[in-house]
C-alpha positions as CSV (number, residue, x, y, z in Angstrom):
1,X,190.6,235.8,84.8
2,X,191.5,234.2,88.1
3,X,191.6,230.4,88.0
4,X,193.8,227.5,88.9
5,X,195.7,228.0,85.6
6,X,195.9,231.8,85.5
7,X,196.4,234.8,87.8
8,X,196.6,238.5,87.4
9,X,199.8,240.3,88.3
10,X,200.3,244.1,88.2
11,X,202.0,243.7,84.8
12,X,199.3,241.5,83.3
13,X,198.0,237.9,83.2
14,X,200.1,234.8,83.7
15,X,198.5,231.6,82.3
16,X,199.6,228.0,82.1
17,X,200.6,227.0,78.6
18,X,202.5,223.8,79.3
19,X,202.0,221.2,81.9
20,X,204.0,218.0,82.8
21,X,202.1,215.8,85.2
22,X,203.7,213.3,87.6
23,X,204.6,209.9,86.4
24,X,202.0,207.2,86.8
25,X,202.6,205.2,90.0
26,X,201.4,201.6,90.4
27,X,200.2,201.2,93.9
28,X,200.7,197.4,94.0
29,X,204.4,197.5,93.3
30,X,206.6,197.1,96.3
31,X,209.5,198.8,94.6
32,X,207.6,202.0,93.6
33,X,209.7,205.1,94.3
34,X,207.6,207.6,96.2
35,X,208.7,211.3,95.9
36,X,210.3,211.8,99.3
37,X,212.8,214.3,98.0
38,X,212.0,217.7,96.5
39,X,211.7,218.2,92.8
40,X,214.5,220.4,91.6
41,X,214.7,222.3,88.3
42,X,217.5,223.4,86.1
43,X,217.4,224.8,82.6
44,X,219.6,226.0,79.7
45,X,219.0,227.9,76.5
46,X,221.3,227.0,73.6
47,X,221.4,228.1,70.0
48,X,221.3,225.5,67.2
49,X,223.1,226.5,64.0
50,X,221.1,227.1,60.8
51,X,220.9,224.3,58.3
52,X,223.7,224.0,55.7
53,X,223.0,224.4,52.0
54,X,221.6,221.1,50.6
55,X,223.7,221.1,47.4
56,X,227.1,222.9,47.6
57,X,228.2,221.0,44.4
58,X,225.6,222.9,42.4
59,X,226.9,226.2,43.7
60,X,230.4,225.2,42.6
61,X,229.1,224.2,39.2
62,X,227.7,227.8,38.9
63,X,231.0,229.3,39.6
64,X,231.1,229.9,43.4
65,X,234.2,228.6,45.0
66,X,232.7,227.7,48.3
67,X,235.6,225.5,49.6
68,X,238.0,228.5,49.6
69,X,235.5,230.7,51.3
70,X,234.9,228.1,53.9
71,X,238.6,227.7,54.6
72,X,239.0,231.4,54.9
73,X,236.1,231.6,57.3
74,X,237.5,228.8,59.4
75,X,240.9,230.5,59.5
76,X,239.3,233.8,60.6
77,X,237.3,231.9,63.3
78,X,240.5,230.3,64.6
79,X,242.3,233.7,64.8
80,X,239.4,235.2,66.7
81,X,239.4,232.2,69.2
82,X,243.2,232.6,69.7
83,X,242.8,236.3,70.5
84,X,240.0,235.6,73.0
85,X,242.1,232.9,74.7
86,X,245.2,235.1,74.9
87,X,243.4,238.2,76.1
88,X,243.0,237.1,79.8
89,X,246.6,235.8,79.8
90,X,247.9,239.1,78.5
91,X,245.8,241.0,81.1
92,X,247.1,238.8,83.9
93,X,250.8,239.2,82.7
94,X,250.3,243.0,82.6
95,X,249.5,243.1,86.3
96,X,252.3,244.6,88.3
97,X,254.2,242.7,90.9
98,X,252.6,244.8,93.7
99,X,249.1,243.9,92.7
100,X,247.3,241.3,94.7
101,X,244.0,239.5,94.1
102,X,242.5,241.8,96.7
103,X,243.3,244.8,94.6
104,X,240.9,243.8,91.9
105,X,237.9,243.7,94.4
106,X,235.9,246.8,95.1
107,X,232.7,247.6,96.8
108,X,229.9,248.1,94.3
109,X,228.4,251.6,93.7
110,X,225.3,251.9,95.9
111,X,223.4,253.5,93.0
112,X,224.8,252.0,89.8
113,X,224.7,248.4,89.0
114,X,228.2,246.8,89.1
115,X,229.7,246.2,85.6
116,X,230.3,242.4,85.2
117,X,232.3,242.8,82.0
118,X,235.6,242.8,83.9
119,X,235.0,239.3,85.4
120,X,236.9,237.4,82.7
121,X,240.4,237.7,84.3
122,X,238.8,236.8,87.7
123,X,237.2,233.7,86.2
124,X,240.4,232.6,84.6
125,X,242.2,233.1,87.9
126,X,239.5,231.1,89.7
127,X,239.9,228.1,87.4
128,X,243.6,228.3,87.8
129,X,243.6,228.4,91.6
130,X,241.3,225.3,91.8
131,X,243.4,223.3,89.4
132,X,246.4,221.1,90.1
133,X,249.6,222.4,88.5
134,X,250.3,219.2,86.6
135,X,246.8,219.2,85.1
136,X,246.6,222.9,84.1
137,X,250.1,222.9,82.6
138,X,249.6,219.9,80.3
139,X,245.9,219.8,79.4
140,X,244.5,222.2,76.9
141,X,241.3,223.9,78.0
142,X,239.9,223.7,74.4
143,X,240.0,219.9,74.7
144,X,237.1,218.6,76.8
145,X,236.6,214.9,77.2
146,X,233.2,213.3,77.1
147,X,231.7,210.8,79.6
148,X,233.2,207.3,79.2
149,X,230.2,205.0,79.4
150,X,227.2,204.5,77.1
151,X,224.0,204.6,79.2
152,X,222.1,202.6,76.6
153,X,224.4,199.6,76.8
154,X,225.5,199.8,80.4
155,X,225.3,196.8,82.7
156,X,225.3,199.0,85.8
157,X,222.6,198.3,88.3
158,X,222.7,202.0,89.4
159,X,220.8,202.8,86.1
160,X,217.7,200.7,85.9
161,X,216.1,202.1,82.7
162,X,216.7,204.7,80.0
163,X,213.8,205.7,77.7
164,X,214.4,208.3,74.9
165,X,211.9,209.8,72.6
166,X,211.6,208.1,69.2
167,X,213.9,209.7,66.6
168,X,215.6,211.8,69.2
169,X,218.8,212.3,67.1
170,X,216.8,213.4,64.1
171,X,214.7,215.7,66.2
172,X,217.8,217.5,67.6
173,X,219.5,217.6,64.2
174,X,216.4,219.4,62.7
175,X,216.4,222.2,65.3
176,X,217.4,225.7,64.5
177,X,217.7,228.9,66.5
178,X,217.3,229.1,70.3
179,X,215.9,226.2,72.2
180,X,215.3,226.0,76.0
181,X,215.7,222.7,77.7
182,X,214.4,221.9,81.2
183,X,215.7,219.1,83.6
184,X,213.9,217.9,86.7
185,X,213.9,215.0,89.1
186,X,210.9,213.2,90.6
187,X,211.1,210.0,92.7
188,X,213.9,207.9,91.3
189,X,213.5,209.4,87.8
190,X,215.4,212.2,86.0
191,X,213.7,213.8,83.0
192,X,214.8,216.0,80.1
193,X,212.2,218.1,78.3
194,X,212.0,220.9,75.7
195,X,210.2,224.0,76.7
196,X,207.4,224.9,74.2
197,X,207.7,221.7,72.1
198,X,204.7,220.4,70.3
199,X,205.3,216.9,71.6
200,X,204.9,216.9,75.4
201,X,206.7,213.6,76.0
202,X,210.1,213.9,77.7
203,X,213.1,213.7,75.4
204,X,214.8,211.4,77.9
205,X,213.6,209.7,81.1
206,X,216.1,207.9,83.2
207,X,215.3,205.6,86.2
208,X,218.0,205.0,88.9
209,X,218.2,202.7,91.8
210,X,218.8,205.7,94.1
211,X,217.0,209.0,94.4
212,X,218.2,212.0,92.4
213,X,218.2,215.0,94.8
214,X,219.9,217.8,92.9
215,X,221.4,218.7,89.5
216,X,222.9,221.4,87.4
217,X,223.8,222.0,83.7
218,X,227.1,223.7,82.7
219,X,226.5,226.9,80.7
220,X,230.1,227.3,79.7
221,X,230.2,224.0,77.7
222,X,226.6,223.9,76.5
223,X,226.2,223.7,72.8
224,X,224.0,222.0,70.2
225,X,226.4,219.0,70.3
226,X,226.9,218.5,74.0
227,X,225.4,219.2,77.4
228,X,227.3,218.6,80.7
229,X,224.8,217.8,83.5
230,X,225.8,216.7,87.0
231,X,223.3,214.8,89.1
232,X,223.6,214.3,92.9
233,X,221.9,211.4,94.8
234,X,220.8,210.5,98.3
235,X,223.6,208.0,98.4
236,X,226.3,210.6,97.8
237,X,226.9,209.3,94.3
238,X,227.4,211.8,91.4
239,X,226.6,211.2,87.7
240,X,228.2,213.3,85.0
241,X,225.7,212.9,82.1
242,X,225.5,214.2,78.5
243,X,221.9,213.7,77.4
244,X,222.7,214.4,73.7
245,X,225.1,211.5,73.4
246,X,223.5,209.4,76.3
247,X,226.9,208.9,77.8
248,X,227.7,209.1,81.5
249,X,230.4,208.8,84.2
250,X,230.1,208.1,87.9
251,X,232.0,210.1,90.6
252,X,232.1,209.5,94.3
253,X,231.0,206.0,93.4
254,X,229.3,204.2,96.3
255,X,230.2,207.1,98.6
256,X,234.0,206.7,98.2
257,X,234.6,210.3,99.2
258,X,231.3,211.1,101.0
259,X,228.2,208.9,101.6
260,X,226.1,211.8,102.8
261,X,223.1,213.0,100.9
262,X,223.8,215.5,98.1
263,X,221.7,218.6,98.8
264,X,222.9,220.9,96.0
265,X,225.3,220.9,93.1
266,X,226.7,223.9,91.1
267,X,229.2,224.1,88.3
268,X,232.0,226.6,89.0
269,X,231.2,229.6,86.7
270,X,233.4,229.7,83.5
271,X,235.0,226.3,84.3
272,X,234.4,223.4,82.0
273,X,235.4,220.8,84.6
274,X,234.9,222.0,88.2
275,X,231.8,221.8,90.3
276,X,230.8,222.1,94.0
277,X,228.5,219.7,95.9
278,X,227.0,220.3,99.3
279,X,226.1,217.5,101.6
280,X,223.8,216.8,104.5
281,X,226.8,216.3,106.9
282,X,227.7,220.0,106.7
283,X,230.3,219.9,104.0
284,X,230.9,221.3,100.5
285,X,233.2,219.3,98.3
286,X,235.0,220.5,95.1
287,X,235.1,218.0,92.3
288,X,236.7,217.9,88.8
289,X,234.8,215.8,86.3
290,X,238.1,214.8,84.6
291,X,239.6,213.2,87.7
292,X,239.2,209.8,89.2
293,X,238.1,209.2,92.8
294,X,241.0,209.2,95.2
295,X,241.6,207.7,98.6
296,X,240.6,210.5,100.9
297,X,239.6,210.9,104.5
298,X,238.5,214.3,105.7
299,X,239.9,215.7,108.9
300,X,237.3,216.0,111.7
301,X,237.4,219.0,114.0
302,X,237.9,218.3,117.7
303,X,234.6,217.7,119.4
304,X,232.6,217.3,116.2
305,X,231.8,213.6,116.8
306,X,230.6,214.4,120.3
307,X,228.5,217.4,119.2
308,X,226.8,216.5,116.0
309,X,224.3,219.3,116.2
310,X,224.7,222.9,117.4
311,X,221.9,225.2,118.6
312,X,222.2,228.8,117.7
313,X,220.5,231.6,119.6
314,X,219.4,234.4,117.3
315,X,221.0,237.1,119.5
316,X,223.7,235.4,121.4
317,X,225.8,232.8,119.6
318,X,226.7,229.8,121.7
319,X,230.4,229.4,122.6
320,X,232.1,226.5,120.8
321,X,234.9,224.7,122.5
322,X,237.7,222.5,121.0
323,X,239.2,225.1,118.7
324,X,236.8,225.2,115.7
325,X,233.9,227.7,115.7
326,X,231.6,227.2,112.7
327,X,230.3,230.7,113.2
328,X,233.6,232.3,112.5
329,X,235.5,230.0,110.1
330,X,235.2,227.0,107.8
331,X,237.3,223.9,108.3
332,X,239.3,223.1,105.1
333,X,240.9,219.7,104.5
334,X,243.3,219.8,101.6
335,X,243.8,216.4,99.9
336,X,247.3,215.0,99.4
337,X,247.4,216.3,95.8
338,X,246.2,219.8,96.7
339,X,248.7,222.4,95.5
340,X,248.8,224.0,98.9
341,X,249.2,220.8,100.9
342,X,252.3,221.0,103.1
343,X,255.2,219.4,101.3
344,X,252.9,217.5,98.9
345,X,252.5,219.7,95.8
346,X,255.4,218.0,93.9
347,X,255.3,217.1,90.3
348,X,254.3,213.6,89.5
349,X,251.5,213.4,92.0
350,X,248.4,212.3,90.2
351,X,245.5,214.7,90.9
352,X,242.3,213.0,91.9
353,X,239.0,213.9,93.5
354,X,238.2,215.7,95.7
355,X,239.9,219.0,94.7
356,X,239.1,220.4,98.1
357,X,236.9,219.7,101.1
358,X,235.2,222.3,103.2
359,X,233.3,221.7,106.5
360,X,230.9,224.6,107.1
361,X,228.9,223.6,110.1
362,X,227.8,220.7,112.4
363,X,224.5,220.4,110.6
364,X,223.5,219.9,107.0
365,X,224.2,222.4,104.2
366,X,220.8,222.9,102.5
367,X,221.8,224.9,99.4
368,X,224.3,227.4,98.0
369,X,224.7,229.8,95.1
370,X,227.5,231.7,93.4
371,X,227.4,235.5,93.3
372,X,226.8,237.0,89.8
373,X,230.4,238.2,89.7
374,X,231.5,234.7,90.6
375,X,233.7,235.9,93.5
376,X,231.6,234.6,96.5
377,X,229.4,231.7,97.5
378,X,226.3,232.1,99.7
379,X,225.5,228.9,101.6
380,X,222.6,228.2,103.9
381,X,222.4,225.4,106.5
382,X,220.1,223.7,109.0
383,X,221.8,225.6,111.9
384,X,219.9,228.7,110.7
385,X,222.9,230.5,109.2
386,X,223.7,232.2,105.9
387,X,227.4,232.0,105.2
388,X,229.2,234.1,102.6
389,X,232.4,232.3,101.5
390,X,235.3,233.3,99.4
391,X,236.0,230.2,97.3
392,X,239.4,231.4,96.1
393,X,240.8,231.8,99.6
394,X,238.6,229.0,101.0
395,X,237.6,231.3,103.8
396,X,234.4,232.4,105.6
397,X,233.7,236.1,105.1
398,X,230.4,236.6,107.0
399,X,227.8,234.6,108.9
400,X,224.2,235.8,109.4
401,X,221.7,234.2,111.7
402,X,218.1,233.6,110.7
403,X,215.2,235.0,112.7
404,X,214.0,231.5,113.7
405,X,214.7,227.9,112.6
406,X,216.6,226.6,109.5
407,X,217.0,228.4,106.2
408,X,215.5,226.5,103.3
409,X,216.4,228.4,100.1
410,X,218.7,231.1,98.8
411,X,219.1,233.4,95.8
412,X,221.5,236.2,94.9
413,X,220.1,239.3,93.1
414,X,221.3,239.8,89.5
415,X,223.4,242.8,90.4
416,X,225.0,241.1,93.4
417,X,223.7,243.7,96.0
418,X,221.3,241.5,97.9
419,X,221.0,237.9,99.1
420,X,217.5,236.5,99.5
421,X,216.7,233.6,101.8
422,X,213.5,231.7,102.8
423,X,213.2,229.7,105.9
424,X,211.2,227.8,108.5
425,X,210.1,231.1,110.1
426,X,207.7,231.5,107.1
427,X,209.7,234.7,106.2
428,X,211.8,235.8,103.2
429,X,214.8,237.8,104.4
430,X,216.8,240.3,102.3
431,X,220.4,240.7,103.3
432,X,222.9,243.3,102.1
433,X,226.3,241.6,102.3
434,X,228.1,244.8,101.4
435,X,226.5,246.7,104.2
436,X,226.5,243.6,106.5
437,X,222.9,243.9,107.6
438,X,219.4,242.7,107.2
439,X,217.6,245.1,104.9
440,X,214.0,243.8,105.1
441,X,211.8,240.8,105.8
442,X,208.9,239.7,103.6
443,X,205.7,238.4,105.3
444,X,203.1,236.5,103.3
445,X,203.6,232.8,103.7
446,X,201.9,230.7,106.4
447,X,204.3,227.8,106.2
448,X,207.9,226.9,105.4
449,X,209.3,228.7,102.3
450,X,210.4,226.1,99.7
451,X,212.1,228.2,96.9
452,X,212.9,231.8,96.0
453,X,214.1,233.3,92.7
454,X,214.7,236.7,91.2
455,X,213.0,237.7,88.0
456,X,216.0,239.1,86.2
457,X,213.9,240.8,83.4
458,X,212.2,242.9,86.1
459,X,215.2,243.9,88.1
460,X,216.8,247.2,87.1
461,X,219.1,248.0,90.0
462,X,216.5,250.1,91.8
463,X,213.5,247.9,91.9
464,X,213.7,244.1,92.2
465,X,211.0,241.6,91.4
466,X,211.3,238.1,93.0
467,X,209.0,235.2,93.7
468,X,208.6,232.5,96.2
469,X,206.6,229.3,96.8
470,X,206.0,227.5,100.1
471,X,204.5,224.4,101.7
472,X,201.3,226.4,102.1
473,X,201.0,226.1,98.2
474,X,201.2,229.8,97.8
475,X,202.9,231.4,94.8
476,X,203.8,234.9,95.9
477,X,205.3,237.8,93.8
478,X,207.2,240.6,95.5
479,X,208.5,244.0,94.5
480,X,211.3,245.5,96.5
481,X,212.9,248.9,96.4
482,X,215.4,249.9,99.1
483,X,214.6,253.6,98.7
484,X,210.9,253.1,99.3
485,X,211.3,251.1,102.5
486,X,209.7,252.6,105.7
487,X,212.3,253.0,108.4
488,X,211.4,251.3,111.7
489,X,211.2,253.8,114.6
490,X,213.7,251.8,116.7
491,X,216.3,251.6,113.9
492,X,218.0,254.8,115.0
493,X,218.4,253.6,118.6
494,X,219.3,249.9,118.2
495,X,220.9,249.5,114.8
496,X,222.5,252.5,113.0
497,X,222.7,252.0,109.3
498,X,226.3,252.1,108.1
499,X,227.1,254.1,105.0
500,X,228.6,252.5,102.0
501,X,231.6,254.8,102.3
502,X,232.4,253.6,105.8
503,X,231.4,250.0,105.5
504,X,234.2,247.5,105.0
505,X,234.3,245.7,101.7
506,X,233.9,241.9,101.6
507,X,237.2,241.6,99.9
508,X,239.2,243.8,102.4
509,X,237.7,241.9,105.3
510,X,239.4,238.7,104.2
511,X,242.5,237.3,105.9
512,X,245.5,235.7,104.2
513,X,244.5,232.1,104.7
514,X,241.7,229.7,105.4
515,X,242.5,229.6,109.1
516,X,243.3,233.3,109.8
517,X,241.1,235.3,112.1
518,X,239.6,238.6,111.1
519,X,239.6,241.6,113.4
520,X,236.0,242.5,112.4
521,X,233.3,240.1,113.7
522,X,232.1,237.6,111.2
523,X,228.9,236.5,113.0
524,X,225.9,238.8,112.8
525,X,222.9,237.9,115.0
526,X,219.4,238.4,113.7
527,X,217.8,241.8,114.5
528,X,214.4,241.9,116.1
529,X,211.2,242.5,114.2
530,X,211.1,246.2,115.4
531,X,214.5,246.9,113.8
532,X,213.8,245.7,110.3
533,X,211.4,247.0,107.6
534,X,208.7,244.7,106.3
535,X,207.8,244.1,102.6
536,X,204.3,243.1,101.6
537,X,203.5,240.9,98.6
538,X,202.1,242.3,95.3
539,X,200.4,239.0,94.4
540,X,199.4,235.9,96.3
541,X,198.2,232.9,94.3
542,X,196.9,229.8,96.1
543,X,197.5,226.8,93.9
544,X,195.5,223.6,94.0
545,X,198.4,221.1,94.1
546,X,200.6,219.1,96.4
547,X,203.5,220.8,98.1
548,X,205.3,223.3,95.9
549,X,209.1,222.9,96.0
550,X,210.6,224.9,93.1
551,X,210.2,228.2,91.3
552,X,212.1,229.6,88.3
553,X,211.9,232.6,86.0
554,X,212.7,232.0,82.4
555,X,212.9,234.6,79.7
556,X,209.3,233.9,78.5
557,X,207.8,232.0,81.3
558,X,207.5,231.3,85.1
559,X,208.0,227.7,86.1
560,X,206.7,226.0,89.2
561,X,207.1,222.4,90.3
562,X,205.6,220.3,93.1
563,X,207.1,217.6,95.2
564,X,205.3,214.9,93.2
565,X,206.9,216.2,90.0
566,X,204.0,218.3,88.6
567,X,205.7,221.0,86.4
568,X,203.8,224.0,85.1
569,X,205.0,226.8,82.8
570,X,203.2,230.1,83.2
571,X,203.6,232.3,80.1
572,X,204.6,235.9,80.8
573,X,202.1,238.7,80.0
574,X,204.9,240.7,78.3
575,X,208.2,239.6,76.8
576,X,210.7,242.4,77.2
577,X,212.7,242.7,73.9
578,X,216.3,243.7,73.9
579,X,216.9,243.8,77.7
580,X,219.4,246.2,79.0
581,X,223.0,244.8,79.1
582,X,223.1,245.7,82.8
583,X,220.4,243.1,83.5
584,X,222.1,240.3,81.6
585,X,224.5,237.9,83.5
586,X,226.2,234.7,82.5
587,X,225.2,232.8,85.6
588,X,221.9,232.6,87.4
589,X,221.6,232.4,91.1
590,X,219.4,229.3,91.5
591,X,219.3,225.7,90.2
592,X,217.1,227.2,87.4
593,X,218.8,229.7,85.1
594,X,217.7,231.3,81.8
595,X,220.7,232.0,79.6
596,X,219.8,234.6,77.0
597,X,221.9,235.2,73.8
């Protein structure tokens, strides 16, 4: 069964059922865009409504009063929506005056999977904290604007070509049930395809004058009528795009706020308007798609201009002068319209972008992901550090060093217990942020690791399945169980394992502001090889392709992509019906997410 289009895993055979090959490149053209940036993937599954009856007038003629029934149904739906919207407000009002945001955080049970059903009040509070008072008080959340400009008729030179499939509107109108869409970038093109469609041509292909480098689709606003996609570029520009209506809006136009390369973009979970963008200059910037770009200049920490790069020793962090230490804090620059800006939160101030500006380190931020409970952000950077950030307090919680070199990819386990990273040390590293330690390292790659992802359908809180691809063109599957790890002999001497009862929770280790210092150390050096358990792969598949850059697990398939834009969908050997509610989450941990109904 082994071939270039199939492989045998412990659970069965994976085989390629769909393939999207790179775009044809004309070698004689001097303006041809070569794929110098990695191909990134993002996906969304939405439910299209069933078709309406073709002739309601005939039903009325037969005696069925459908108009009254429809009105009653609409009134019931409105009442249900009102109750859903009022529920988090009532829960927030019922909180006593002695309660604080920290009181709602707790360390997860080391055995049971944390229940994410209580995250609604937290998400509402998160959206409120990031919003400007004048905006949140006057604008209704139910009203969401659409992008201003029509991409088909635009005269902008930033968009060079738009090609849509013939009869796209009719095709979308005819769809019923669940449909999975996939977005990916290659060269200067951005493509939108339907997974499992009979026609293999892209639904939309857009060519830009700049290189798309990252993108994300908002699950909280996704429907059969609209999709909110944010695309980041190597010029720092951002495009908010709705592929269904072919409308768009540019933010950070011509690098007004930051001209550094966009390395990753993520929508804030549960927010219809807010998203975060990481840049190659070591910053993460918070944007609101409803706001215009403002005049903003980020504050520069002392000594940053003279020390653009910082070298980190895995066991002894280098001392940092001039006040700011990127290993123990992030440098926050609130804009003039920020609610917490000193003496500037008055009414009448027009809120613009950015919402906030974080400087994490002196080298580039490579990627970041939200935790499944939406309370933390895990960010990796070229200085070889994994940083756990509290986005509400805009504060660094913990900083972990890699074994060697830069970190290249990151994922958070579906239950939030573990953070998985890949790096230039050819290793996958499993961190436990709640125990503040490295749990294990995974050896199997012979070159830089490009992408990691958890297989949510095969993670049950005790055993975790995840995959990785690297520049060695290896697709590797791993199974990890913390209870089955072999303890290194030197662990008891050099690194005593803290118990969950005595370890300090992430939430309780926070200070009261973005510049406060914690009594417990934030920086954790990398342990030696003798101190950490090693995980071996369960499957290694050598693929005949150019450099592999992306990996994703969908509900029914595994997706891989190469740097040149070669996308393959490998069908699963077994589709798990009715997955346990404990395994279902509203937000994935990578640029590719599979949202199940």
